[in-house]
C-alpha positions in Angstrom: 87.3 -20.6 -22.7 86.6 -19.0 -26.0 84.2 -21.9 -26.8 82.3 -21.5 -23.6 82.1 -17.7 -24.1 80.7 -18.4 -27.6 78.0 -20.7 -26.3 76.9 -18.1 -23.8 76.7 -15.4 -26.5 74.7 -17.8 -28.7 72.1 -18.5 -26.0 71.8 -14.8 -25.3 71.1 -14.1 -29.0 68.4 -16.8 -29.0 66.6 -15.3 -26.0 66.8 -11.8 -27.5 65.4 -13.0 -30.8 62.4 -14.9 -29.4 61.7 -12.5 -26.5 60.7 -13.3 -22.9 57.6 -15.4 -22.2 54.4 -13.3 -22.0 53.1 -13.7 -18.4 49.7 -12.4 -19.5 49.3 -15.4 -21.9 50.1 -17.7 -19.0 47.5 -15.9 -16.7 44.7 -15.9 -19.3 43.6 -19.5 -18.9 40.2 -20.5 -20.3 37.5 -20.6 -17.7 36.1 -23.9 -16.7 33.1 -25.2 -18.6 29.8 -23.5 -17.5 31.5 -20.6 -15.6 30.9 -18.0 -18.3 27.2 -19.1 -18.6 26.7 -19.0 -14.9 28.3 -15.5 -14.7 26.0 -14.3 -17.4 23.0 -15.8 -15.8 23.8 -14.2 -12.5 24.3 -10.8 -14.1 20.9 -11.0 -15.9 19.1 -12.3 -12.8 20.2 -9.2 -10.9 18.8 -7.0 -13.6 15.3 -8.6 -13.6 12.8 -6.3 -11.9 11.0 -7.7 -8.9 7.3 -6.9 -9.0 5.0 -6.1 -6.1 3.9 -9.7 -5.7 7.4 -11.0 -5.5 7.6 -12.6 -8.9 10.7 -12.0 -11.0 10.4 -11.0 -14.7 12.4 -14.0 -15.8 11.3 -17.3 -17.2 14.1 -19.1 -15.4 13.3 -17.6 -12.0 9.5 -17.3 -11.6 9.2 -18.8 -8.1 7.1 -16.7 -5.7 8.8 -14.7 -3.0 7.5 -15.0 0.5 8.6 -12.0 2.7 8.8 -8.3 2.5 11.7 -6.0 2.7 11.1 -3.3 5.4 12.5 -0.7 3.1 9.8 -1.1 0.5 7.2 -3.6 -0.6 9.8 -5.6 -2.4 9.3 -9.2 -1.5 12.4 -11.3 -0.6 12.6 -15.0 -1.0 12.9 -17.7 1.5 11.5 -16.6 4.8 8.0 -18.1 4.6 6.3 -14.9 5.8 3.8 -14.9 3.0 2.1 -17.9 4.5 1.4 -15.9 7.6 0.2 -12.7 5.9 -3.5 -11.9 6.0 -5.3 -12.1 2.7 -5.7 -8.3 2.6 -1.9 -7.9 3.2 -1.1 -9.8 0.0 -0.9 -7.9 -3.3 -4.3 -8.8 -4.8 -5.9 -8.7 -1.4 -4.7 -5.2 -0.8 -5.9 -4.1 -4.2 -9.4 -5.5 -3.5 -9.5 -4.1 0.0 -8.6 -0.6 -1.2 -11.0 -0.8 -4.2 -14.1 -2.0 -2.2 -13.7 0.4 0.8 -12.9 3.4 -1.5 -15.9 2.6 -3.7 -18.1 2.5 -0.7 -16.8 5.9 0.6 -17.0 7.4 -2.9 -20.7 6.3 -3.2 -21.6 8.1 0.0 -19.6 11.1 -1.1 -21.2 11.3 -4.6 -24.7 11.2 -3.0 -23.8 14.0 -0.6 -22.4 16.1 -3.5 -25.6 15.5 -5.5 -27.8 16.5 -2.6 -25.6 19.5 -1.9 -26.0 20.8 -5.5 -29.7 20.3 -5.3 -29.8 22.4 -2.1 -27.8 25.1 -3.8 -30.3 25.2 -6.6 -33.3 24.9 -4.4 -33.0 25.8 -0.6 -36.3 24.1 0.0 -35.2 20.8 -1.5 -35.8 17.7 0.6 -32.9 15.4 0.4 -33.4 11.7 -0.3 -32.0 10.9 3.2 -34.3 13.2 5.1 -36.1 10.4 6.9 -37.2 12.0 10.1 -36.1 14.7 12.5 -33.1 12.6 13.7 -31.9 11.4 10.3 -31.7 14.3 7.8 -28.7 15.1 5.6 -30.3 18.4 4.6 -30.3 19.6 8.2 -26.7 18.5 8.8 -25.6 20.3 5.6 -26.8 23.6 7.1 -24.3 23.4 10.0 -20.8 24.8 10.2 -19.4 21.4 10.8 -20.4 20.3 7.3 -17.9 22.8 5.8 -15.1 22.9 8.3 -12.6 24.3 5.8 -15.0 26.8 4.3 -16.1 24.4 1.6 -18.3 21.3 1.8 -16.5 18.4 3.5 -17.6 16.0 0.7 -15.3 17.7 -1.7 -12.4 16.2 0.3 -13.8 12.7 -0.4 -14.3 13.6 -4.1 -10.5 13.9 -4.3 -9.3 11.3 -1.8 -11.4 8.3 -2.7 -10.5 8.4 -6.4 -6.8 8.5 -5.4 -7.3 5.3 -3.4 -9.1 3.7 -6.3 -6.3 4.6 -8.6 -3.7 3.0 -6.3 -5.9 -0.2 -6.2 -5.9 -0.3 -10.0 -2.1 0.1 -10.1 -1.8 -2.9 -7.7 -4.0 -4.9 -10.0 -1.6 -3.9 -12.8 1.3 -5.4 -10.8 2.7 -2.1 -9.7 4.9 -1.9 -6.6 5.6 1.1 -4.4 8.4 2.1 -2.1 8.1 2.3 1.7 7.8 6.0 1.8 4.7 5.8 -0.5 2.9 3.4 1.8 3.8 5.5 4.9 2.4 8.6 3.1 -0.7 6.8 2.1 -1.2 5.5 5.7 -0.8 9.0 7.1 -3.4 10.3 4.6 -5.9 7.6 5.5 -5.2 8.3 9.2 -6.1 11.9 8.7 -9.3 10.9 7.0 -10.1 8.5 9.8 -9.5 11.2 12.5 -11.8 13.5 10.5 -14.7 11.1 10.4 -14.3 10.4 14.1 -14.7 14.1 14.7 -17.7 14.2 12.4 -19.2 11.3 14.2 -18.8 13.0 17.5 -20.3 16.2 16.2 -23.3 14.5 14.6 -24.1 12.3 17.6 -23.3 14.7 20.5 -23.5 18.2 19.1 -25.7 18.5 16.1 -28.0 15.6 17.4 -28.9 14.8 13.8 -27.6 11.9 11.7 -26.6 12.0 8.1 -27.3 8.7 6.3 -24.8 9.1 3.5 -22.2 10.4 6.0 -22.5 7.1 7.8 -21.9 5.2 4.5 -18.6 7.1 4.3 -17.8 6.1 7.9 -18.5 2.5 7.0 -15.9 2.6 4.3 -13.3 4.6 6.2 -13.2 2.3 9.2 -12.0 -0.9 7.4 -9.8 1.1 5.1 -7.8 2.6 7.9 -7.6 -0.6 10.1 -6.7 -3.0 7.3 -4.2 -0.6 5.6 -2.5 -0.1 8.9 -2.5 -3.8 9.6 -1.1 -4.5 6.1 1.8 -2.0 6.6 2.6 -3.4 10.0 2.7 -7.0 8.6 5.0 -5.9 5.8 7.4 -4.0 8.0 6.5 -0.7 6.5 5.6 0.4 10.0 8.3 -1.0 12.3 6.8 -3.2 15.0 7.9 -6.2 17.1 6.8 -9.7 16.2 4.0 -9.7 18.8 2.4 -6.6 17.4 2.7 -7.9 13.8 0.8 -11.1 14.9 -1.8 -9.0 16.7 -2.3 -6.8 13.6 -2.8 -9.9 11.5 -5.2 -11.7 13.8 -7.2 -8.9 15.4 -7.9 -6.5 12.5 -11.4 -7.8 11.8 -12.4 -7.9 15.5 -11.3 -4.3 15.8 -13.4 -3.3 12.8 -16.4 -5.1 14.3 -15.9 -3.4 17.7 -15.7 0.0 16.0 -18.9 -0.7 14.1 -20.6 -1.8 17.3 -19.3 1.2 19.2 -20.7 3.6 16.5 -24.1 1.8 16.5 -24.3 1.7 20.2 -23.6 5.4 20.5 -26.4 6.1 18.0 -28.9 3.9 19.7 -28.2 5.3 23.1 -28.2 8.9 21.9 -31.2 8.6 19.7 -33.2 6.1 21.7 -36.4 8.1 21.4 -36.2 7.7 17.6 -35.8 3.9 17.7 -37.7 2.9 20.8 
């Protein structure tokens, strides 16, 4: 019995001297080959910024993305929506659309500002668009409608159109904007569109005189509003069912043509004596 007791004491001493096994050493097994690299790659890929055109700033993941997130203009991969987007709803197309329409509107605005300054300097100045009694920018500028907010209306265009041009340049530089930005821009363009509709109605049915450079501004604002709204519907910035998104993509240009025809028809009917 003393011998057995001595053996037990000896085993206890061995355990105390060496200590208990460290469970943490058993748990920390080396990862399988490639797991660490994959984990690092996954972490880095989440950190790569996604640009407005859907490309990722990573040499290992540069495939184009093909659909847009309704929360912003971030493009998400794999849905194939990009193939169904109109050209003006794609990043570079949007930039060109904004640039061309804003430049057209800005040209008309600058001409109006120049003629306005000349009229201030010389009340007898004959503007370059004083073509006949029915087409006269100078006569229109003498009406209260030409300065609805107690300053010349063209000053609004002097501020608004350069902003649109700046946004177009940012898109060319691969900038991307959040959903709230596109909504705000669409509301601003909508306000401008409503304003030119009012100016058209006043010129055709109240003043009974046309302003040539004003019509140049109208020609730029109509496609700017229609195409920007269509772009935002297609991208989900403006929530819409699938049928409306398809309509916006397929019927934007016919709508623009109809608006142009409507304006032209109203002018021809109202000023028939000047043309026939």
